[in-house]
DRENPA-3360 file (N, C-alpha, C; in nm, 2 decimals, always signed):
BEGIN
1 = MTTKQYFL = +0.08/-0.12/+0.00/+0.00/+0.00/+0.00/+0.09/+0.12/+0.00 ~ +0.06/+0.21/-0.09/+0.14/+0.34/-0.10/+0.10/+0.43/+0.01 ~ +0.18/+0.53/+0.03/+0.15/+0.63/+0.14/+0.02/+0.71/+0.11 ~ +0.00/+0.74/-0.02/-0.12/+0.81/-0.06/-0.25/+0.72/-0.03 ~ -0.24/+0.59/-0.06/-0.35/+0.50/-0.03/-0.37/+0.49/+0.12 ~ -0.27/+0.48/+0.19/-0.27/+0.46/+0.34/-0.34/+0.59/+0.40 ~ -0.30/+0.71/+0.35/-0.35/+0.83/+0.40/-0.50/+0.84/+0.37 ~ -0.55/+0.80/+0.25/-0.69/+0.81/+0.21/-0.77/+0.72/+0.29;
9 = VNLSKFVI = -0.72/+0.60/+0.32/-0.80/+0.50/+0.39/-0.82/+0.54/+0.54 ~ -0.72/+0.60/+0.59/-0.72/+0.64/+0.73/-0.75/+0.79/+0.76 ~ -0.81/+0.86/+0.66/-0.83/+1.00/+0.67/-0.91/+1.04/+0.79 ~ -1.01/+0.96/+0.82/-1.10/+1.00/+0.94/-1.02/+0.99/+1.07 ~ -0.93/+0.90/+1.08/-0.84/+0.89/+1.20/-0.75/+1.01/+1.21 ~ -0.69/+1.05/+1.10/-0.61/+1.17/+1.10/-0.68/+1.30/+1.13 ~ -0.80/+1.31/+1.08/-0.88/+1.43/+1.11/-0.92/+1.44/+1.25 ~ -0.96/+1.32/+1.31/-1.00/+1.33/+1.45/-0.88/+1.35/+1.54;
17 = ELVGTAVL = -0.76/+1.31/+1.51/-0.64/+1.34/+1.58/-0.61/+1.49/+1.58 ~ -0.62/+1.55/+1.46/-0.60/+1.69/+1.45/-0.70/+1.77/+1.53 ~ -0.83/+1.74/+1.51/-0.94/+1.81/+1.58/-0.93/+1.79/+1.73 ~ -0.91/+1.67/+1.77/-0.90/+1.64/+1.91/-0.79/+1.71/+1.98 ~ -0.67/+1.72/+1.92/-0.56/+1.79/+1.98/-0.59/+1.94/+1.98 ~ -0.66/+1.99/+1.88/-0.70/+2.14/+1.87/-0.80/+2.17/+1.98 ~ -0.89/+2.08/+2.01/-0.99/+2.10/+2.11/-0.93/+2.10/+2.25 ~ -0.83/+2.02/+2.27/-0.76/+2.02/+2.40/-0.69/+2.15/+2.42;
25 = GVFYLTIG = -0.62/+2.19/+2.31/-0.55/+2.32/+2.32/-0.64/+2.44/+2.34 ~ -0.76/+2.44/+2.28/-0.86/+2.55/+2.30/-0.91/+2.55/+2.45 ~ -0.94/+2.43/+2.50/-0.98/+2.42/+2.64/-0.87/+2.47/+2.73 ~ -0.75/+2.44/+2.70/-0.64/+2.48/+2.79/-0.62/+2.63/+2.78 ~ -0.63/+2.69/+2.66/-0.61/+2.83/+2.64/-0.73/+2.91/+2.70 ~ -0.85/+2.86/+2.69/-0.97/+2.94/+2.74/-0.99/+2.93/+2.89 ~ -0.97/+2.81/+2.94/-0.99/+2.79/+3.08/-0.87/+2.81/+3.17 ~ -0.75/+2.79/+3.11/-0.63/+2.80/+3.18/-0.58/+2.67/+3.23;
33 = NIQVGILL = -0.48/+2.69/+3.32/-0.42/+2.57/+3.38/-0.50/+2.52/+3.50 ~ -0.63/+2.50/+3.48/-0.71/+2.45/+3.59/-0.74/+2.30/+3.55 ~ -0.73/+2.21/+3.65/-0.74/+2.07/+3.62/-0.88/+2.04/+3.57 ~ -0.98/+2.11/+3.61/-1.12/+2.08/+3.57/-1.13/+2.10/+3.42 ~ -1.07/+2.21/+3.37/-1.08/+2.24/+3.23/-1.00/+2.14/+3.14 ~ -0.89/+2.10/+3.19/-0.81/+2.00/+3.12/-0.88/+1.87/+3.12 ~ -0.94/+1.83/+3.23/-1.02/+1.71/+3.24/-1.14/+1.71/+3.15 ~ -1.21/+1.82/+3.15/-1.33/+1.84/+3.06/-1.29/+1.82/+2.91;
41 = GMWIINLF = -1.18/+1.89/+2.87/-1.13/+1.88/+2.74/-1.09/+1.74/+2.70 ~ -1.02/+1.67/+2.79/-0.98/+1.53/+2.76/-1.10/+1.44/+2.75 ~ -1.20/+1.46/+2.84/-1.32/+1.38/+2.84/-1.39/+1.39/+2.70 ~ -1.40/+1.52/+2.66/-1.48/+1.54/+2.53/-1.40/+1.48/+2.41 ~ -1.27/+1.50/+2.40/-1.20/+1.44/+2.29/-1.19/+1.29/+2.29 ~ -1.18/+1.23/+2.41/-1.18/+1.09/+2.43/-1.32/+1.03/+2.39 ~ -1.42/+1.10/+2.43/-1.56/+1.05/+2.41/-1.58/+1.03/+2.26 ~ -1.54/+1.13/+2.18/-1.56/+1.12/+2.03/-1.45/+1.05/+1.96;
49 = GVAISGAH = -1.33/+1.05/+2.01/-1.21/+1.00/+1.94/-1.18/+0.86/+1.96 ~ -1.22/+0.80/+2.07/-1.18/+0.66/+2.10/-1.23/+0.56/+1.99 ~ -1.35/+0.58/+1.94/-1.40/+0.48/+1.85/-1.34/+0.50/+1.71 ~ -1.28/+0.61/+1.68/-1.23/+0.64/+1.54/-1.08/+0.62/+1.53 ~ -1.01/+0.68/+1.63/-0.86/+0.67/+1.61/-0.79/+0.61/+1.73 ~ -0.86/+0.57/+1.83/-0.79/+0.51/+1.95/-0.77/+0.62/+2.06 ~ -0.79/+0.74/+2.02/-0.79/+0.86/+2.11/-0.65/+0.87/+2.19 ~ -0.54/+0.85/+2.12/-0.41/+0.89/+2.18/-0.37/+1.02/+2.11;
57 = FNPAVTLM = -0.39/+1.13/+2.18/-0.36/+1.26/+2.13/-0.22/+1.31/+2.17 ~ -0.15/+1.22/+2.23/-0.01/+1.26/+2.28/+0.09/+1.19/+2.19 ~ +0.19/+1.26/+2.14/+0.29/+1.20/+2.05/+0.37/+1.09/+2.12 ~ +0.38/+1.10/+2.26/+0.45/+1.00/+2.33/+0.38/+0.86/+2.33 ~ +0.25/+0.87/+2.34/+0.17/+0.75/+2.33/+0.18/+0.68/+2.19 ~ +0.17/+0.77/+2.09/+0.19/+0.72/+1.95/+0.33/+0.65/+1.93 ~ +0.43/+0.71/+1.99/+0.56/+0.66/+1.98/+0.57/+0.52/+2.05 ~ +0.51/+0.51/+2.16/+0.52/+0.38/+2.24/+0.44/+0.27/+2.16;
65 = LVLMKKMK = +0.33/+0.31/+2.09/+0.26/+0.21/+2.01/+0.34/+0.16/+1.90 ~ +0.42/+0.25/+1.84/+0.51/+0.21/+1.73/+0.62/+0.12/+1.79 ~ +0.68/+0.15/+1.90/+0.79/+0.07/+1.96/+0.74/-0.07/+2.00 ~ +0.61/-0.07/+2.04/+0.55/-0.20/+2.08/+0.50/-0.28/+1.96 ~ +0.52/-0.22/+1.84/+0.47/-0.28/+1.71/+0.32/-0.30/+1.71 ~ +0.25/-0.21/+1.77/+0.10/-0.21/+1.76/+0.05/-0.11/+1.66 ~ +0.14/-0.04/+1.60/+0.10/+0.07/+1.50/+0.22/+0.07/+1.40 ~ +0.18/+0.09/+1.27/+0.28/+0.10/+1.17/+0.35/+0.24/+1.18;
73 = SQGAMIYI = +0.48/+0.24/+1.15/+0.55/+0.37/+1.15/+0.50/+0.47/+1.05 ~ +0.45/+0.42/+0.94/+0.40/+0.50/+0.83/+0.29/+0.59/+0.88 ~ +0.19/+0.53/+0.95/+0.08/+0.60/+1.01/+0.12/+0.69/+1.12 ~ +0.22/+0.64/+1.20/+0.26/+0.71/+1.32/+0.32/+0.85/+1.28 ~ +0.39/+0.85/+1.17/+0.45/+0.98/+1.13/+0.34/+1.08/+1.10 ~ +0.24/+1.04/+1.04/+0.12/+1.13/+1.01/+0.05/+1.17/+1.14 ~ +0.03/+1.07/+1.23/-0.03/+1.10/+1.36/+0.05/+1.21/+1.44 ~ +0.18/+1.18/+1.45/+0.26/+1.27/+1.53/+0.27/+1.41/+1.46;
81 = FLQIV = +0.27/+1.42/+1.33/+0.27/+1.55/+1.27/+0.14/+1.62/+1.30 ~ +0.02/+1.56/+1.29/-0.10/+1.62/+1.32/-0.12/+1.65/+1.47 ~ -0.06/+1.58/+1.56/-0.06/+1.61/+1.70/+0.02/+1.73/+1.73 ~ +0.13/+1.75/+1.66/+0.22/+1.86/+1.69/+0.16/+1.99/+1.63 ~ +0.10/+1.98/+1.51/+0.05/+2.10/+1.44/-0.06/+2.15/+1.53;
% end
C-alpha cells in the first residue's frame, strides 16, 4: 500500500487526531491551567475520538505504540505530525 492510499484509507483517523488535539488546546487556552478544564477537554475528545482513532492525542503514546509494534511507523509519522500541528 502506498503512502497516498494509506492516507486516504485512514483520513478520518487523522482528522480526529487533528481536531482532538486542537480541542484540547482550546480548552487549555480558554480555561487556563485548571485541572477541571483540562479534564473536561480530555473527556470530550476521548468521548468522540476513541472509536475512530484510538484517542491517543499525545505523541509519546503514539511513539510507544510504534515501539510495541502495535502501530505502523508510516501512520505514526502522520499522527505525530497532526498532533504537533
